[in-house]
C-alpha positions in Angstrom: -43.2 10.7 -31.0 -42.0 13.1 -33.1 -43.6 12.7 -36.6 -41.6 12.7 -39.6 -42.4 16.0 -41.7 -42.0 17.1 -45.5 -38.8 18.6 -45.1 -37.1 15.5 -43.1 -35.8 12.3 -44.8 -37.1 9.4 -42.9 -34.7 6.5 -43.2 -35.2 3.1 -42.1 -33.4 0.0 -41.3 -30.4 1.8 -39.8 -30.0 -0.5 -36.7 -30.7 -4.3 -36.3 -33.2 -6.1 -34.1 -30.8 -7.1 -31.7 -30.5 -3.5 -30.3 -31.0 -3.4 -26.6 -32.2 -1.3 -23.8 -30.9 -1.5 -20.0 -31.7 0.3 -16.9 -28.6 0.8 -13.7 -31.2 2.1 -11.5 -28.4 3.1 -9.1 -27.0 5.3 -11.5 -30.7 6.2 -12.4 -29.6 5.6 -16.0 -31.0 4.0 -18.9 -28.9 3.0 -21.7 -29.4 1.7 -25.3 -26.7 -0.1 -26.9 -27.2 0.1 -30.8 -26.0 -2.5 -33.6 -25.6 -0.7 -36.7 -27.1 -2.7 -40.2 -24.4 -1.1 -42.0 -27.0 0.9 -44.3 -25.0 3.2 -46.3 -28.2 5.6 -46.4 -27.7 5.9 -43.1 -24.1 7.3 -43.4 -26.0 10.9 -44.0 -26.9 11.7 -40.1 -24.6 14.7 -39.0 -22.3 15.0 -36.2 -24.9 16.7 -33.8 -28.0 14.0 -33.3 -31.0 13.9 -30.8 -32.4 10.9 -29.4 -35.7 10.2 -27.8 -36.3 7.4 -25.7 -40.3 6.1 -25.3 -41.4 4.2 -22.7 -45.1 2.6 -22.5 -45.3 2.3 -18.9 -47.0 5.4 -17.2 -44.1 6.2 -15.1 -42.8 9.0 -17.0 -44.7 12.2 -18.1 -42.5 12.5 -21.5 -40.1 11.3 -23.7 -36.3 10.9 -22.2 -34.2 13.3 -24.3 -30.6 13.5 -25.2 -28.2 14.7 -27.9 -24.6 13.5 -29.1 -22.5 16.5 -30.6 -19.6 13.5 -32.2 -22.2 10.9 -34.0 -21.0 8.6 -35.8 -23.0 6.1 -37.7 -20.8 3.2 -37.7 -18.9 3.6 -34.3 -21.7 5.3 -31.9 -23.1 2.1 -30.4 -24.2 3.2 -26.6 -26.4 6.1 -25.9 -27.4 7.1 -22.4 -30.3 8.8 -20.6 -30.4 10.3 -17.9 -33.5 9.5 -15.3 -32.5 11.2 -12.2 -34.9 14.1 -12.8 -38.3 14.5 -10.6 -39.4 16.2 -13.3 -39.7 13.5 -15.2 -41.8 11.4 -13.7 -45.8 11.7 -13.2 -46.9 12.4 -10.0 -46.6 10.1 -7.0 -43.8 8.4 -9.3 -40.5 7.7 -9.0 -38.0 5.0 -10.6 -38.8 2.6 -7.8 -42.3 2.3 -9.9 -40.6 1.2 -13.0 -40.9 -2.5 -13.9 -39.1 -4.2 -16.3 -39.9 -3.0 -20.0 -40.9 -5.2 -22.6 -41.0 -2.4 -25.7 -39.6 0.9 -26.2 -39.5 3.3 -29.1 -36.1 5.1 -29.8 -36.2 8.0 -32.6 -32.8 9.2 -33.7 -33.0 12.5 -35.9 -31.4 15.8 -36.8 -32.5 18.5 -38.5 -33.2 16.7 -41.9 -33.3 13.1 -41.2 -34.7 10.6 -39.1 -34.6 7.0 -38.1 -36.4 4.9 -35.7 -35.9 1.5 -33.7 -38.1 -0.4 -31.7 -36.5 -2.0 -28.8 -37.5 -5.4 -27.8 -34.7 -6.5 -25.3 -34.5 -4.9 -22.0 -32.1 -5.7 -19.0 -33.0 -4.3 -15.7 -29.2 -4.4 -14.0 -30.0 -5.2 -10.5 -28.1 -3.3 -7.4 -24.7 -4.1 -7.2 -23.7 -3.4 -3.9 -20.4 -4.4 -3.9 -19.1 -1.6 -5.5 -20.2 1.3 -3.5 -16.6 2.6 -2.3 -13.6 4.0 -4.6 -11.3 3.8 -1.8 -11.7 2.9 2.4 -8.7 3.3 4.7 -8.1 3.6 8.7 -5.3 4.9 10.4 -5.3 3.8 14.2 -4.0 6.8 16.1 -2.5 6.9 19.6 -5.9 7.6 21.3 -8.2 7.9 18.1 -9.2 6.0 15.0 -9.5 7.8 11.6 -11.6 6.4 8.5 -11.6 7.9 5.1 -14.4 7.1 2.4 -14.0 7.7 -1.1 -17.8 6.8 -2.6 -18.5 5.6 -6.1 -21.6 6.5 -7.5 -22.8 3.2 -7.5 -25.2 3.1 -4.3 -26.9 6.3 -4.4 -30.1 4.5 -4.4 -29.3 2.4 -1.3 -27.2 4.5 1.0 -29.9 7.0 2.0 -31.6 8.2 5.1 -34.9 7.1 6.5 -36.1 10.6 5.8 -35.4 10.1 2.1 -36.5 6.5 2.0 -38.7 5.4 4.8 -38.9 1.9 3.1 -35.2 1.3 1.9 -32.7 3.1 3.9 -29.1 2.9 5.9 -30.0 2.3 9.7 -26.8 1.7 11.2 -23.1 2.0 10.4 -20.0 0.1 12.1 -16.4 -0.2 11.9 -14.9 -3.6 12.6 -11.2 -3.4 13.4 -9.8 -7.0 14.8 -12.4 -7.7 17.3 -13.0 -4.1 18.2 -16.0 -2.2 16.8 -17.0 1.3 16.4 -20.1 2.8 16.1 -21.4 6.0 13.9 -23.5 8.1 16.1 -26.4 9.6 14.6 -24.6 13.0 13.5 -21.8 10.8 11.9 -24.3 8.4 10.1 -26.3 11.7 8.4 -22.9 13.3 7.7 -21.9 9.9 5.8 -25.1 9.8 3.9 -24.9 13.5 2.4 -21.3 13.1 1.8 -22.2 9.9 -0.3 -25.0 11.7 -2.1 -23.0 14.6 -3.0 -19.8 12.3 -4.2 -17.9 13.8 -1.7 -14.8 12.6 0.4 -15.5 11.8 4.1 -13.6 11.5 7.1 -15.0 10.4 10.7 -12.8 10.3 14.0 -13.5 7.9 17.1 -12.2 8.1 20.6 -11.7 5.4 22.5 -8.4 4.7 24.6 -8.7 1.4 26.0 -9.9 -0.1 22.4 -7.2 2.0 20.5 -4.7 0.9 23.1 -5.6 -3.0 22.1 -5.2 -2.5 18.4 -2.0 -0.5 18.8 -0.1 -3.5 20.1 -0.9 -6.1 17.1 1.2 -6.7 14.4 -1.3 -5.8 11.9 -5.0 -4.9 11.9 -8.0 -6.4 9.4 -11.1 -4.3 8.8 -14.2 -3.9 7.6 -16.6 -0.9 7.1 -20.4 -2.2 7.8 -23.6 -0.8 6.9 -27.3 -2.2 8.2 -29.5 -1.3 5.4 -33.5 -1.5 6.0 -35.0 -2.8 2.8 -38.8 -3.2 3.8 -39.2 -5.8 6.7 -35.8 -6.9 6.2 -32.5 -6.2 7.8 -29.7 -6.4 5.3 -25.9 -6.2 6.5 -23.5 -5.2 3.8 -19.9 -5.5 4.7 -16.9 -4.0 2.6 -13.1 -5.2 3.3 -10.8 -1.9 4.3 -7.9 -2.6 2.2 -5.7 -0.1 4.3 -5.3 -0.1 7.7 -2.1 1.5 9.4 -1.0 2.0 12.6 0.3 5.3 13.0 3.8 5.8 14.8 6.6 8.6 15.3 7.9 9.6 11.8 11.1 9.1 10.9 12.0 7.1 14.3 14.1 4.7 12.3 16.3 6.0 9.5 17.8 2.7 8.5 16.8 -0.7 8.4 17.1 -4.2 6.6 17.3 -7.9 7.2 19.0 -10.4 5.4 19.6 -14.3 5.7 23.2 -15.8 6.8 24.9 -18.4 8.8 21.3 -20.0 9.5 20.0 -16.6 11.1 18.1 -13.9 10.1 20.0 -10.9 11.2 17.9 -7.9 11.5 20.0 -4.4 11.1 18.0 -1.1 12.4 19.2 2.4 13.1 17.1 4.7 15.7 17.1 8.5 14.6 19.5 10.0 17.7 17.6 13.1 17.5 13.8 11.6 17.1 14.5 9.0 19.8 16.2 11.3 22.3 12.7 13.4 22.1 10.2 10.4 22.1 11.6 8.3 24.6 11.2 11.0 27.5 7.6 11.5 26.8 6.9 7.6 27.9 6.8 5.8 31.2 8.2 2.1 30.6 10.0 -0.7 32.5 9.4 -3.4 29.7 10.5 -3.9 26.2 10.3 -5.9 23.5 11.3 -6.3 19.9 9.4 -8.1 17.4 10.1 -9.3 13.8 7.3 -11.2 11.8 6.6 -11.4 8.1 4.5 -13.0 5.1 6.0 -14.5 1.9 4.1 -14.4 -1.3 3.3 -17.8 -1.1 1.3 -17.1 2.6 4.3 -18.6 5.0 4.6 -16.7 7.9 7.1 -16.3 10.7 7.0 -14.0 13.8 9.2 -13.8 16.9 9.7 -11.7 19.4 12.4 -10.8 22.1 12.2 -9.0 25.9 15.3 -6.9 26.5 16.3 -3.8 28.1 15.6 -0.5 26.0 18.8 1.6 24.9 18.9 4.2 22.0 21.7 2.5 20.5 20.0 -0.7 19.7 21.0 -1.7 16.0 21.2 -5.0 15.5 19.0 -8.7 16.1 20.3 -11.9 15.1 17.3 -14.5 14.8 18.2 -18.0 14.7 16.3 -19.8 11.6 16.7 -23.1 11.6 13.1 -24.3 12.1 11.1 -25.8 9.1 8.9 -22.7 9.0 11.5 -20.3 9.2 13.3 -21.9 6.3 10.3 -22.3 4.5 9.2 -18.6 5.1 12.8 -17.3 3.6 12.8 -19.5 0.5 9.7 -18.4 -0.6 10.9 -14.7 0.3 13.4 -14.8 -2.2 11.3 -16.3 -4.9 8.8 -13.8 -4.6 7.6 -10.0 -2.8 7.3 -10.6 1.3 6.2 -8.6 3.6 8.2 -8.1 7.0 7.4 -5.7 9.6 9.9 -4.8 12.7 8.4 -3.4 16.2 9.7 -1.6 19.3 7.2 -2.2 22.0 6.9 -0.3 25.4 5.2 -1.5 28.2 4.9 -0.4 31.9 4.5 -3.8 33.8 1.4 -5.5 31.8 -0.1 -2.2 30.3 0.9 -1.5 26.7 2.1 2.0 26.6 3.3 2.9 22.8 4.7 1.5 19.6 7.3 2.2 17.0 6.9 0.4 13.6 9.1 -0.1 10.3 8.9 -2.5 7.5 11.8 -4.4 6.1 13.6 -5.6 2.7 15.1 -9.0 2.8 18.2 -8.9 1.3 20.5 -11.6 -0.1 24.4 -12.2 0.5 27.3 -11.5 -2.0 29.9 -12.6 0.2 30.2 -15.5 2.7 32.6 -16.2 5.9 33.3 -12.6 6.3 35.8 -11.2 9.1 37.5 -8.1 9.9 41.2 -8.2 10.5 42.1 -5.3 13.1 45.9 -3.7 12.4 46.8 -0.5 14.1 46.7 1.2 10.7 44.0 -0.3 8.8 41.1 -2.7 8.8 41.0 -5.6 6.6 37.9 -7.3 5.3 38.1 -11.0 4.6 35.5 -12.8 2.8 34.6 -15.3 0.4 32.1 -14.8 -2.4 29.1 -16.7 -2.1 29.2 -19.3 -4.5 25.6 -18.5 -6.4 26.8 -15.0 -7.0 24.2 -13.4 -9.0 24.8 -10.3 -11.6 23.6 -7.8 -8.9 26.9 -8.4 -7.1 29.0 -8.8 -9.9 28.9 -5.1 -10.4 31.5 -4.6 -7.6 34.3 -6.9 -9.3 36.5 -5.4 -11.4 35.5 -1.9 -11.3 35.8 0.7 -9.1 33.0 1.9 -6.6 33.1 4.2 -3.6 33.3 2.4 0.0 31.7 3.4 3.5 33.5 1.6 6.4 31.3 2.0 9.5 32.8 1.2 12.7 30.1 0.8 15.8 32.5 0.2 19.1 33.8 2.4 21.7 32.7 5.5 19.5 31.1 5.6 16.0 33.4 6.4 13.0 32.9 6.3 9.5 35.7 6.1 6.6 35.3 6.7 3.3 37.3 5.6 0.1 37.1 6.5 -3.6 38.1 4.3 -6.5 38.4 1.0 -4.8 37.4 -2.3 -6.6 37.5 -6.2 -5.8 39.3 -8.6 -7.9 37.4 -11.7 -9.1 40.3 -14.0 -6.9 40.7 -11.4 -4.3 39.6 -12.6 -0.5 40.4 -9.8 1.1 40.4 -6.0 1.1 42.3 -3.3 2.9 41.4 0.4 4.1 44.0 2.4 5.8 42.9 4.4 8.7 44.5 7.3 10.6 43.0 6.7 13.9 43.2 4.0 16.1 39.9 1.7 16.1 38.8 -0.5 19.3 37.2 -3.4 18.5 35.2 -4.9 21.3 33.2 -8.0 21.7 30.0 -6.0 20.8 31.4 -4.2 18.0 29.9 -3.8 14.7 31.6 -3.2 11.4 29.6 -2.1 8.0 31.3 -2.6 4.9 29.0 -0.5 2.6 30.3 -0.5 -1.5 28.5 2.0 -3.7 28.6 2.0 -7.5 29.4 5.8 -8.8 27.8 5.2 -12.4 24.5 3.0 -11.3 24.2 4.0 -7.6 23.8 0.5 -6.6 24.8 -0.9 -3.4 25.7 -3.6 -1.2 26.0 -3.5 2.3 27.9 -6.5 4.6 27.5 -6.3 8.3 30.2 -8.5 10.5 30.6 -8.9 14.2 33.8 -11.3 13.7 37.0 -9.7 14.2 40.5 -10.8 14.2 43.6 -9.3 15.6 46.2 -8.9 12.9 49.8 -9.6 13.8 51.9 -7.4 11.5 54.7 -10.0 12.1 52.0 -12.4 10.8 52.9 -14.9 13.6 49.4 -15.2 15.3 46.0 -14.3 14.7 43.3 -14.3 17.4 39.5 -14.6 17.6 38.0 -12.1 20.0 34.5 -12.7 18.9 32.2 -15.0 16.6 29.1 -14.6 14.6 28.5 -13.2 11.1 26.2 -10.7 9.2 26.3 -10.5 5.9 23.7 -8.3 3.9 23.2 -7.0 0.2 20.4 -4.9 -1.1 20.0 -3.0 -3.6 18.8 0.8 -4.0 19.7 3.8 -6.2 21.7 6.9 -4.6 23.4 9.7 -5.3 26.8 10.8 -4.5 24.5 13.9 -2.8 23.1 11.2 -0.8 26.3 9.4 0.3 27.7 13.0 1.4 24.9 13.3 3.6 25.3 10.2 5.4 28.8 10.8 6.1 28.3 14.4 7.8 25.3 13.0 9.4 27.6 9.9 10.9 30.4 12.4 11.9 27.5 14.6 14.2 26.5 10.7 15.5 30.2 10.1 16.5 29.9 13.1 18.9 26.2 12.6 20.0 26.5 8.8 20.9 28.2 6.5 23.3 29.3 2.9 22.4 26.4 1.5 21.4 25.6 -2.4 23.0 24.3 -4.5 20.3 21.8 -7.2 21.3 22.0 -10.4 19.8 
């Protein structure tokens, strides 16, 4: 204990008796919580102030000491003392030997002032093992899984090896993914503990083709990280959720996709990257193929459906009937809040899973209804009715110029660009002159893409309903039925649009006429 000298002024009653002491055993840290009395004579302490904490138990050799360089009497209300140094302890003693303290003395001193405080309130912060990790994530690769671990400092006392503490240590570690379990071997367990003690991130890989194959064909995978802790004669299981589990697929396999609801159908529009698909497909052997749609609304409603069909590289469209109570509820709840929607292509060889391609979808609302296309020798006309529930999002495309991209997917892939177009409020049709003839077969798809040059806001309307335009206005024949109307918003630049047109022109040379799945 520091004694006051003739040259040091002793100041009393600087802090209230409600000041307290706590110990966080995980962090090996004592903390004093100061409650200033507001006495004016205590304002004389300078910026540099030292603190000595003396505990009565015979665990420590000496007092715990710390110095604060920016002390402020009224505002410095917490002082921490590091108790991790082994030299602080008497022979054979550790922090584990420290029992609940009922009395401690705190001295506050500078070169010319000193004060003291008796601490009568002590709180032992029990082991909180719920926050041992700052982040946990898993990647499910084609034949392996990888776990990424970011430690917190909260459990360094508990996440130790048997060599470090035979009485209390981690004995086993597991990753549980769906119904599959991956166990850390001795080397991995040792490396995990070493990294945790060093506060270093760690990564571990597990190879198991059969287990990984079962996981990869699921729509989603939930996981936990499990520690088996030995506490004396007890065995305790510590289980932590893994928030992020990703099934890795081929990058950039899908380049354009969304889903919209109209005409009692969920209409999925998707586009495979022709370059990536042409490289990827020859690397796998399969004779069965399915499309899979699944979603969860913000309120928790789910809707899942799949369809078996023949794979072709130009698959781009899937209309899913949505008349069931479950589907309608999912759509309504998705419009009122954030939803999570996924879309998969799954490949099998007979009953054996081969591979999967996954993407996420955004659910778009409709600006137009009853959309059709009238096909004339020199123009295409988009016939439409405005949605009666037209929102501000859609209003931007009326009574002001926009850029239009007309996509025609039929016997070939064609795109036509038009600048400074506009829709009138009472207009029911918009015609676009074309320089080349367009043949619309029963599997054709026409995209009507409007982009605001000022905001970058965009709408896309897709339709498979075509009419044969009669220049003499004598007759109109319907050659296909069904409409898909989609609108979504995103920020694009004029540069993006030019790139899109260039890409589509290249596709024109590479692709045959797509056969659309319905």
